[in-house]
GURO-269370 format. One record per residue (C-alpha): residue number from 1; residue in one letter; y, z, x. Coordinates in Angstrom, 2 decimals. Example, Ala and Ser with C-alpha at 12.3 -4.5 7.8 and 13.67 -1.06 7.14 Angstrom:
BEGIN
@i->1; aa->A; north->-4.50; up->7.80; east->12.30
@i->2; aa->S; north->-1.06; up->7.14; east->13.67
! end
This chain:
BEGIN
@i->1; aa->M; north->85.64; up->192.43; east->105.32
@i->2; aa->E; north->85.32; up->189.97; east->107.72
@i->3; aa->T; north->82.12; up->191.13; east->110.60
@i->4; aa->Q; north->83.36; up->190.62; east->114.26
@i->5; aa->I; north->81.42; up->187.08; east->114.14
@i->6; aa->E; north->83.65; up->186.00; east->111.89
@i->7; aa->Q; north->87.12; up->187.80; east->113.21
@i->8; aa->V; north->85.88; up->185.83; east->116.63
@i->9; aa->Q; north->85.09; up->182.35; east->115.21
@i->10; aa->K; north->88.25; up->182.23; east->113.76
@i->11; aa->L; north->90.28; up->183.12; east->117.16
@i->12; aa->L; north->88.50; up->179.63; east->118.36
@i->13; aa->D; north->89.07; up->177.58; east->115.66
@i->14; aa->N; north->92.64; up->178.76; east->115.65
@i->15; aa->I; north->92.88; up->177.94; east->119.73
@i->16; aa->L; north->91.25; up->174.76; east->119.04
@i->17; aa->V; north->93.91; up->173.77; east->116.25
@i->18; aa->D; north->96.58; up->173.05; east->119.09
@i->19; aa->E; north->93.46; up->171.13; east->121.25
@i->20; aa->T; north->92.88; up->168.45; east->118.68
@i->21; aa->D; north->91.08; up->166.51; east->121.72
@i->22; aa->F; north->88.51; up->169.28; east->121.49
@i->23; aa->F; north->85.81; up->170.76; east->119.19
@i->24; aa->C; north->82.92; up->173.45; east->118.77
@i->25; aa->V; north->79.34; up->172.17; east->119.21
@i->26; aa->N; north->77.82; up->174.66; east->118.86
@i->27; aa->F; north->78.40; up->178.83; east->118.45
@i->28; aa->K; north->75.80; up->181.07; east->119.56
@i->29; aa->V; north->75.58; up->185.56; east->119.37
@i->30; aa->K; north->72.95; up->187.25; east->121.40
@i->31; aa->P; north->72.36; up->190.71; east->119.89
@i->32; aa->T; north->74.26; up->191.59; east->123.07
@i->33; aa->N; north->77.74; up->190.31; east->121.86
@i->34; aa->N; north->76.92; up->187.57; east->124.17
@i->35; aa->F; north->78.78; up->184.41; east->123.04
@i->36; aa->K; north->78.03; up->181.28; east->124.03
@i->37; aa->I; north->79.86; up->178.49; east->122.77
@i->38; aa->F; north->79.21; up->174.94; east->123.47
@i->39; aa->L; north->82.57; up->172.77; east->123.22
@i->40; aa->D; north->83.20; up->169.25; east->123.52
@i->41; aa->G; north->85.99; up->166.60; east->124.04
@i->42; aa->D; north->86.92; up->162.90; east->122.45
@i->43; aa->N; north->86.79; up->162.27; east->126.15
@i->44; aa->G; north->84.71; up->164.83; east->127.43
@i->45; aa->I; north->85.36; up->168.55; east->128.50
@i->46; aa->T; north->86.75; up->169.52; east->132.42
@i->47; aa->I; north->85.27; up->173.03; east->133.43
@i->48; aa->E; north->88.86; up->174.06; east->133.75
@i->49; aa->K; north->89.60; up->173.19; east->129.87
@i->50; aa->C; north->86.97; up->175.40; east->129.63
@i->51; aa->V; north->87.81; up->178.31; east->131.63
@i->52; aa->Q; north->91.62; up->177.77; east->129.85
@i->53; aa->I; north->90.07; up->178.19; east->126.26
@i->54; aa->N; north->87.37; up->180.44; east->127.70
@i->55; aa->R; north->90.66; up->182.83; east->129.09
@i->56; aa->K; north->92.77; up->182.32; east->125.97
@i->57; aa->L; north->89.74; up->183.63; east->123.44
@i->58; aa->Y; north->89.24; up->186.40; east->125.59
@i->59; aa->K; north->92.63; up->187.75; east->125.75
@i->60; aa->A; north->92.68; up->187.20; east->121.69
@i->61; aa->I; north->89.51; up->189.35; east->121.24
@i->62; aa->E; north->90.92; up->191.72; east->122.94
@i->63; aa->E; north->94.31; up->192.51; east->122.46
@i->64; aa->L; north->92.74; up->192.87; east->118.44
@i->65; aa->A; north->90.15; up->194.98; east->119.95
@i->66; aa->I; north->87.10; up->193.54; east->118.17
@i->67; aa->Y; north->85.33; up->195.20; east->120.30
@i->68; aa->P; north->87.22; up->198.34; east->121.57
@i->69; aa->E; north->84.91; up->199.20; east->124.58
@i->70; aa->G; north->85.23; up->195.65; east->125.52
@i->71; aa->D; north->81.27; up->195.34; east->124.89
@i->72; aa->F; north->80.75; up->191.15; east->124.52
@i->73; aa->S; north->80.58; up->188.69; east->127.48
@i->74; aa->L; north->82.18; up->185.03; east->126.81
@i->75; aa->E; north->80.21; up->181.67; east->127.81
@i->76; aa->I; north->82.28; up->178.89; east->127.24
@i->77; aa->S; north->80.87; up->174.81; east->127.73
@i->78; aa->S; north->79.91; up->171.70; east->127.58
@i->79; aa->P; north->76.73; up->170.80; east->125.79
@i->80; aa->G; north->75.39; up->169.42; east->128.46
@i->81; aa->V; north->74.33; up->165.77; east->129.06
@i->82; aa->D; north->70.29; up->166.50; east->127.83
@i->83; aa->E; north->71.66; up->168.83; east->124.67
@i->84; aa->P; north->71.37; up->166.86; east->121.59
@i->85; aa->L; north->74.18; up->165.06; east->119.49
@i->86; aa->K; north->74.82; up->166.63; east->116.12
@i->87; aa->L; north->78.38; up->166.08; east->114.81
@i->88; aa->N; north->79.37; up->162.55; east->114.27
@i->89; aa->R; north->82.49; up->163.24; east->116.51
@i->90; aa->Q; north->80.00; up->163.21; east->119.21
@i->91; aa->Y; north->77.81; up->160.18; east->118.14
@i->92; aa->K; north->81.79; up->158.45; east->118.13
@i->93; aa->K; north->82.17; up->158.80; east->121.39
@i->94; aa->N; north->79.20; up->158.01; east->123.08
@i->95; aa->I; north->79.44; up->154.44; east->121.77
@i->96; aa->G; north->78.09; up->151.77; east->124.46
@i->97; aa->R; north->75.66; up->154.73; east->125.52
@i->98; aa->F; north->72.00; up->154.55; east->124.89
@i->99; aa->V; north->70.34; up->157.34; east->122.98
@i->100; aa->E; north->67.10; up->158.19; east->122.21
@i->101; aa->I; north->66.52; up->159.39; east->118.53
@i->102; aa->I; north->63.37; up->160.98; east->117.37
@i->103; aa->F; north->62.79; up->160.84; east->113.25
@i->104; aa->N; north->61.98; up->163.49; east->110.80
@i->105; aa->D; north->58.74; up->161.91; east->111.12
@i->106; aa->D; north->58.18; up->162.13; east->115.04
@i->107; aa->S; north->58.75; up->158.40; east->115.72
@i->108; aa->V; north->60.91; up->157.26; east->118.55
@i->109; aa->K; north->63.05; up->154.72; east->119.48
@i->110; aa->E; north->66.01; up->153.98; east->121.97
@i->111; aa->G; north->68.68; up->151.98; east->121.63
@i->112; aa->K; north->72.28; up->151.07; east->122.58
@i->113; aa->L; north->74.80; up->152.68; east->120.48
@i->114; aa->L; north->76.97; up->150.20; east->118.97
@i->115; aa->E; north->78.29; up->152.04; east->115.76
@i->116; aa->V; north->78.90; up->154.82; east->113.44
@i->117; aa->T; north->79.39; up->156.14; east->110.64
@i->118; aa->E; north->80.05; up->159.14; east->108.36
@i->119; aa->T; north->76.54; up->158.42; east->107.14
@i->120; aa->D; north->74.73; up->155.56; east->109.50
@i->121; aa->I; north->74.76; up->155.00; east->113.27
@i->122; aa->I; north->73.46; up->151.13; east->114.74
@i->123; aa->I; north->71.71; up->150.98; east->117.84
@i->124; aa->E; north->70.67; up->147.85; east->119.68
@i->125; aa->T; north->66.98; up->148.15; east->120.78
@i->126; aa->V; north->65.19; up->145.42; east->122.59
@i->127; aa->D; north->61.35; up->144.64; east->121.88
@i->128; aa->G; north->59.63; up->143.15; east->124.75
@i->129; aa->K; north->60.43; up->141.28; east->128.46
@i->130; aa->G; north->61.11; up->138.77; east->129.77
@i->131; aa->K; north->61.94; up->135.96; east->127.94
@i->132; aa->K; north->59.88; up->137.07; east->125.12
@i->133; aa->A; north->62.53; up->140.62; east->124.80
@i->134; aa->V; north->63.70; up->140.29; east->121.18
@i->135; aa->T; north->67.01; up->142.38; east->120.87
@i->136; aa->Q; north->67.94; up->143.48; east->117.19
@i->137; aa->Q; north->71.14; up->145.53; east->115.12
@i->138; aa->V; north->69.01; up->148.67; east->113.64
@i->139; aa->L; north->70.45; up->150.67; east->111.01
@i->140; aa->V; north->69.88; up->154.49; east->111.29
@i->141; aa->P; north->70.82; up->156.78; east->108.23
@i->142; aa->I; north->72.07; up->160.35; east->110.21
@i->143; aa->S; north->70.05; up->162.03; east->107.34
@i->144; aa->N; north->66.91; up->160.09; east->108.83
@i->145; aa->I; north->67.65; up->161.53; east->112.63
@i->146; aa->K; north->65.83; up->165.10; east->113.80
@i->147; aa->T; north->67.12; up->164.34; east->117.02
@i->148; aa->A; north->69.40; up->162.09; east->119.50
@i->149; aa->T; north->70.01; up->162.47; east->122.68
@i->150; aa->V; north->72.54; up->160.73; east->125.23
@i->151; aa->Q; north->70.06; up->158.99; east->127.82
@i->152; aa->V; north->71.49; up->158.58; east->131.40
@i->153; aa->R; north->70.82; up->155.58; east->133.14
@i->154; aa->F; north->71.65; up->154.59; east->136.58
! end
C-alpha cells in the first residue's frame, strides 16, 4: 500500500506530465505533513506558475481525501538562486552563467559554465589578473561535485 507521501508525489508527477517545461527539484515533507516542494523550469518558473501548480495539487489531494481532516500544508516555490544545482536539467539551463563548484574533497573552483553532458560539465576559469590572466576550459565529472551554485554577478 502506498504511503500518503507517495500518493502526493504521484499526484505531482501527474501534474508535471502536462507541464513539460517544469520539473521537481526537491520534495520535502515535515512530520507535520508540511509539503515543501521546489520546482524549476527550463526557462525558470514564475510565482504565478507555482501558485497554479499548488492549487492543482492541493485540489487533487483533497479530492482523493489523502488527509481526510485536511491536516496538511503545501508550499511550492522555485529553489532560489542560492540553492545548489541538483539536476542535469538545472545545469543545462544555467549554461553561460558563473558557478562555484565545491568538489568532494572540499576544494573550490569558480568558472563560467560552458557545456553540460549527462556525466560532465565544462567550465571556463580565469587564473591571474590583467595581462597575466590565463583562461582555460576545465572538464569536471559531475560525480566529483559536492555542490554547484550559480554565482550572481552585477
